[in-house]
C-alpha positions in Angstrom: -42.1 -2.1 -22.0 -41.5 0.9 -19.7 -38.7 2.3 -21.7 -39.6 4.2 -24.8 -37.2 5.3 -27.4 -37.5 8.7 -28.9 -34.9 8.5 -31.5 -37.4 9.2 -34.2 -38.1 12.5 -32.6 -34.7 13.6 -32.0 -33.5 12.8 -35.6 -36.4 14.8 -36.9 -35.4 17.7 -34.6 -31.8 17.4 -35.8 -33.1 17.0 -39.3 -31.0 13.8 -39.8 -32.0 11.0 -42.1 -31.6 7.3 -41.0 -28.9 6.8 -43.7 -26.9 9.8 -42.5 -26.9 8.7 -38.7 -26.1 5.1 -39.6 -23.1 6.2 -41.7 -21.8 8.4 -38.7 -22.3 5.8 -36.2 -21.2 2.6 -38.2 -24.3 0.7 -37.6 -26.4 -0.8 -40.1 -29.7 0.8 -41.0 -31.8 -2.3 -39.6 -30.2 -1.9 -36.3 -30.8 1.7 -36.2 -34.4 1.4 -37.4 -35.0 -1.2 -34.5 -34.0 1.4 -32.1 -35.9 4.4 -34.0 -39.1 2.2 -34.0 -38.9 1.3 -30.3 -38.5 -2.6 -31.2 -35.1 -2.8 -29.4 -34.8 -5.0 -26.1 -31.6 -3.5 -25.2 -28.9 -1.0 -26.6 -25.1 -0.9 -26.1 -23.7 2.1 -24.0 -21.2 2.3 -27.0 -24.1 2.6 -29.4 -25.9 5.2 -27.0 -22.6 7.1 -27.0 -22.4 7.3 -30.5 -25.8 8.3 -31.2 -25.7 11.3 -28.5 -22.4 12.4 -30.1 -23.7 12.6 -33.5 -27.1 14.1 -32.4 -25.6 16.2 -30.0 -28.2 15.3 -27.3 -28.2 13.4 -23.9 -29.3 9.8 -23.3 -32.3 11.1 -21.5 -33.4 12.9 -24.8 -33.5 9.6 -26.5 -35.4 7.6 -23.9 -38.6 8.0 -21.7 -39.9 5.9 -19.0 -43.5 5.2 -18.9 -45.1 3.2 -16.3 -47.0 0.0 -17.3 -50.2 0.9 -15.5 -50.9 4.2 -17.4 
């Protein structure tokens, strides 16, 4: 996949645990874990909005585009 999620990095920078983030955004730990490990095939804009709000970041801080041919 060309889009890489960097949620783990942003969470570490903010010193926020998976449990704390899930409580703040109202998602299950398993759903946030899927995003954190980069296994998500899609993300809802409302989820992205909640994550950005709680981590005080921009969507571009959470995602990175990487060409498949690299």
